[in-house]
N, C-alpha and C positions, 0 to 999 in steps of 0.2 A: 389825510395829508392827499396833495395831488402829487401826479408821476412826476413832473418837474418839480419839485419843491423836495421829493425823496430823492431824486436823483443830484439836485443841487447839492444838499446837505451830505450825501454819501461822498462826491467829488470834494468838497471842502473838507471835509474830515481825513482824505486819502492827503489829497496834495497839501495842506496847508505844513504836515509834516515834512514836504518838500523843499516847499517854494515860499518866499516872503512877498513875491512879486504879484500884486493883487491885478494887475492889466493880464498879467500872462494867462493866471489863473480863471480870470474872467473869460477873455478870449479864447482860449482851449476849452471850456466848458461851453461857450455857445458855438463853437464851430465843431463839438459833439452833437449837439442837440439838434444841429440844421444838419448834420450829416446822417442821424439815425431818423430823421423825420421827414427825410424827400420822398417824393410822392412815390417811388418807385419801390418802395419796400412794404412789404406785406409782413414778414416774419421779423427780419432784423433790425427793429425798430427800437423807441424809447420804451415799450412795454417790453421788449426781451431782455433788455439791459436789465429792468427791473426784476422779472424773471429770475435773470442768473444771478442778481444781487441777492434775493432771496434764497436761494439756494445754497448758495456759500455760506451762509449763517447757519444753517444746519451743519456743517463740518468745520468751521474755524476752529476747533479745537484741534482739531487733526491736521492743521495746515501750516507748515513749517513757515512759508513766506506768503503769508496773505496779502500783504500788499502788492504784490510782483503778480497773482492772480488778480486782485481788485484791477490794477490798471489793465492787464489782458483784456478782460472782461469791457473796460471801454473802448479799445481800441481794435477789439478782433475782427470787427468787421466797419469798421470806420470807411472805408471804403468797397462799395456794393455796387454790382453791374447784377442783376438775375440773368444775362446771358453769358457770364464768365462762370467759372469753376474754380480761380485762383484768388477769389475776393480776400481771406486771410492772408494770402502771401502777399497782396497788393497794399493790403492793410497794416501788415508789417514792416513794409516798405516805404511807407508814407513819412515824409519828413517835414510837415510844416505842426 
């Protein structure tokens, strides 16, 4: 399975519980993919997201709120500037 297909499946499994708006779900996924695919990313990219999702699979039985962790993974570095040290904080403040 391709990285993009894996991520799309993961995204849909998560958001289908919370939204019935197909445009919102699709537009948000595209926004995430575009953000994590920007050329200035070396580490915080789509492969990094896949790695994080694979890692939490090992611990899913121990996690009380897996969905919150999955959402956090999706958005933890949606804002990324390699010259800044506050990417996570800026990502948490993103409002689109």
